[in-house]
N, C-alpha and C positions, 0 to 999 in steps of 0.2 A: 581757698588760701593754700599756698605752697607749703609742704611739710618742711620742717627744719632738716638740715643735712644729717644730723645725728639720727633722726628717725628714718630718713630715706636710706642711709648707708649702713644702718645697724646690721642687716643680714649679711652684708659683705664683710664687715669688720669681725663679726662673730665667727663666720666661716674661716676667715684668715687667721683666727687665733689671737686677735687683738683684745686686750682688756684694759681697764682703767683709762679709757680714752678721755683726755682732758681738752682736746681741741681738734676741730675739723675746719678746713677752709678750702674753697675751690682754688685751683691753680689755673691761670688763664691761658697759658701757652698750649699750643696744639690745635690743629685744624679739624680733627675728627674725634679722637677718643676723649673721654672725660677723665681729668686728673684731679686728685684731691690730696691736700696735705693733712696728715693725721699724726697726732702726738699720743702715744700710748705704749702699753707694755706688750711685748711679744716674746714667746718662749725662746727665740734665738738670741735674746739679749738679757743679761741679768738685771738691767735697770730700764726704766722707761726710755723710749727713744722716738725718733721722728721718721715718718714713712711717707711713701707716695702710694696711694691707692689709684690704680688705673682701671677704668671700666672701658672695655673695648667697644667701639661703635660697630653696629651691624654692617653699615656700608663699607667701612674699612676692612672688615673681615671677609667681604666678598672678593677682595683682591689681595688678600694676605693669608698665607698658611701659618696659623698660630703655632703649630708644632715646630716649624722651622724657625719662627721668630724666637721662641723660647730657647731652642738649642743654640742659636747664634748669639743671643744675649748672654747665655751662660758661658760660652766660649770666651767672650770679651771680658766678662766679669771675673773669670778665674785669673786673669793677668792684670786685674785692676784697671781695665779700660772702660768699665761700665759699673753702675751700681749693682749691688747684690740683689737677686730675686729671692725673697724669703717665703713667698707663697704664690702658687699658681693654681687657680681653680681647675677642677677636673675638666670642665668644658672650655677652658681657656677664655672664659668671659671676662675675668678680671685678674689682676696681679697686685702683689704688694712688694715694694722694693725700698731700698734705702733712700732716704732724703738727704741731700746735701744743700745746705743753705748757701745762696749766692749773694755776693756783695751787690746790693741794689743800686749803689751809686757808680759802680764800675763792673757791670754785669756783661758777660760774654755775648748775651743776646743783643746788646746794643750794636754789635757789629753787623746785624742783619742788613742785607742789601740785595739788590737784584741786578746782576751784571750780565750783559751779553758777552759774546765771545771776544769782543773788542771793547772792554769797559772804558769809561772815561778816565783820563789820566788823573791820578791822585798823588799829590806830593806829600800830604800830611798823613802820618800813621795814627789812626785813632787808638790803636793798642800797640805800642812799641814792643817788639819781641813776639807778637802773635804768630808770626811765620815760623819761629823756632818751636813754639808749643804745638802748632798744627803739624809740623813735620814729624815730631815725636809721636803724635797720635797716628798719623798716616803710616809711619814705619811700624808702629806697634800692631796696627790692624793687619797690615800686609803679611806679618809674620805668623798670624794665627793659622791653624789648620784650615784648609779649604772646606767650607760647609758642604753638607751632603746635598743640599738643594743647589742646583746649577741653573743659572739664568744669564747666559751671555747677552750682549746688547742686541744681536740679531734676533735671538729667540724672544727677547722681551718685546721688541717691536712687533714681531709676528703675533704674540699673545695679545698685545694691546689692539692690533688691527682686527683680530677675530672677535674680541669682545665688543669693540666699538661698532663694527658693522652690524652685529646682532642688535645692539642698542638702537642704532639708527633705524633699523627695520621695524622695531617695535614702536618707536615714536612715530614713524611715518604711517604705520598701520592703525595707530590709536584712533578711536572714533571721536574722542574729545580732543580738540586742538587748543593750544594756548601759546602765548608769546614766549614763555620760558622754553617750551619744546622747540619752537621755531628758532630761538636763539641758539639752543644746543646744536640743532642740525646745521645751522649756518657755520658755527665754529668748527664742527666736525668736517664739513665740506672743505673749509679752508685748509685744514690739516691734511685731508686726503689728497687734495690737489698737489701737495708738495711732496708726495711720496718719492719722486726721483731725487730730490735734494736730500731727503733723509737717507736714501740708499747711498748717496755719496758720502755722507757722514759715517755710515756704517762701514763703508769700504776703507776709509781712512783709518778707522780704529782697527779694523781687521789687519791692515798692512803693518801695524806696529806691534801686534800681539805675539807674545811667546807662550805665556800660560795664564790661565785664569787664577784668581786669588780671592781671599776673603774681601768682600766689599760691603760696606754699610749702605751705601748708595743714597744717603740723604744727610750728609754732614753739614746741614745748615746751622747757624748759631743757636737756634732754639733747641737743637738736639745735642748741644755740647755744654758741659759743666766744667767749672774751674774748681778743682779740689786739691788743696795742698800744693799749689803751684804747678799742677799738671792738669791735663784735660781728660775727661771721661765723656763717653757718648751714651745717649739714650735712644729709644725708639728704633728697634731692630726689625720692624715689620717687613722691610724690603731687603734685608741683608741676605747674601747668597754668595756663591762662587761666581764672579763676573770679571769684567774687564778691569785691569789695574788702573786705568785712567778715570773710572767712575767716581771714586772718592775725591781725587784731586779736582775733578771738574765740579763736583758739588760745592767744594770749598771756594773755588775761584768764582763760581756763579753766585754764591749767596753771602760771601763775606766782604765787608768794607775794608779792604786792604789797600795800602798804597801801591803804586806801580812797582816800586822797588821791592816791596814785600812779595808781591805776586811773582816777579821774575826770580827772586831768590828761592821761593818755595818750589816753583816749577823746576828750576835747574837742579836743586838739591834732591827733590823727590825722584827725578828721572835719572840722576847720576848712578851708574852701575846698577840700575834696577834689573833684577834677575828675570822679571816676567815681561819686560818690554825690550824692543830692539832700538837701535839709535835713531829711528825715524819717529819716535814717539812725540818729540817736541812739536813736530808739524801737525800732529793730530789733536793737540790740546784744544784749539778752537772748536773743532768738530765735536769733541767730547762735551764741551760747555754747551754748545747748541743742542746736542742730543739730551743733555740734562733737562733743558727747558721743554723739548719735545715730549719727553716722558712725563714731565710735570703737567703739561697740557693734557696728555692722555689720562693721567691720574685724576685731574680735576673734572674732566668730562665724565669719567666713570662714577665718581662720587656724586656729581650732579644728577646723573641718571638714576642712581640708586635711591636718592632722596626724592626723586620726582615720580618714579614708576613702581608699581607693585602688581604682579600678575597681569601685566599688559594694560594696566589702567593708571591714569594720572592720579597722584595723591595730592589733593589740595593742601593738606597740612605740611607737605614737604617742599612746596614751591619756593618758599622764602629761603630756605637753606640751599636749595638747588641754585637759586639766583646768586647766592654768595659764592658757591663753587664756580659758577660760570664767570663771575667777576675775576676770580683767580685765573681761570682758563684764558680770558682775554689778556690779562697781564702777561701770562707766560707766552701767549702768541705774539704779543708786541715785542717781547725780548728777542725773538728770533725773526722778526719781520724783515730785518736787513738781509738775512739769508733767504727768506721766503720771497 
């Protein structure tokens, strides 16, 4: 029988300094880390309050520098663009941060979508004024100090290529074969065959770049909260100094905005942008495509880490690996028109 959450999470809660805990509940959003709602007393607040306990997944930690994540989260938090971190475990295994209740009948996550670089025309705005809120968030993030960790899009593609080729070699060399591994290799081969087109995307982004800047790199609706009529973002695992179009592209790719909202947001974000030249508008479709290319790379890495350990297939990880491969196929399909 599974242990109740209070028993399972008690060591984390005690270490984080929480007491008088009156409620714990699992939060469903997130594709890798485990998130929990906790109501209790913490030394940073005079009265009981609400918190998010996040336990970081091992697989996610393989492709994320937790020290950089914390630093960049704190940069955004200082200017009220992110919840406050009130506890960070010494090993960065888990965090405790502020919880902000969201309106369940009109929640920002309802804007989640999956758009290619030429999304279907939408006349109706699901959230009127969303583009103005998003622009304020984008402009706030771009004004933050450039993070110490630098990862331009060209460098990111190279890192992903190196990791994925090593993973492909391990799967091919494994003595035990399975359909999940074969599916992984097939999706990887499809990605690898399109390297020349990815290089074209990178060239378009390079042609409009003036300077790198603070980039969250995954501003999908699940990573955005509405607080007091403004937006805050969470999950800074991939934040770094990167291309100024990364954050705009992640919003265009993942938000259900009307065509008019998209055009307004793109035009106003690019207007007099200090880190982009006048050719940036032509590179936006490439930036959106590259967002999905990188999402595909991420899903393949997560699937591999669930599936393999010390060069051997893990039977207990195949189910979750299949889930990540499902995401990988979805991301591949979003860029199939370019591929």
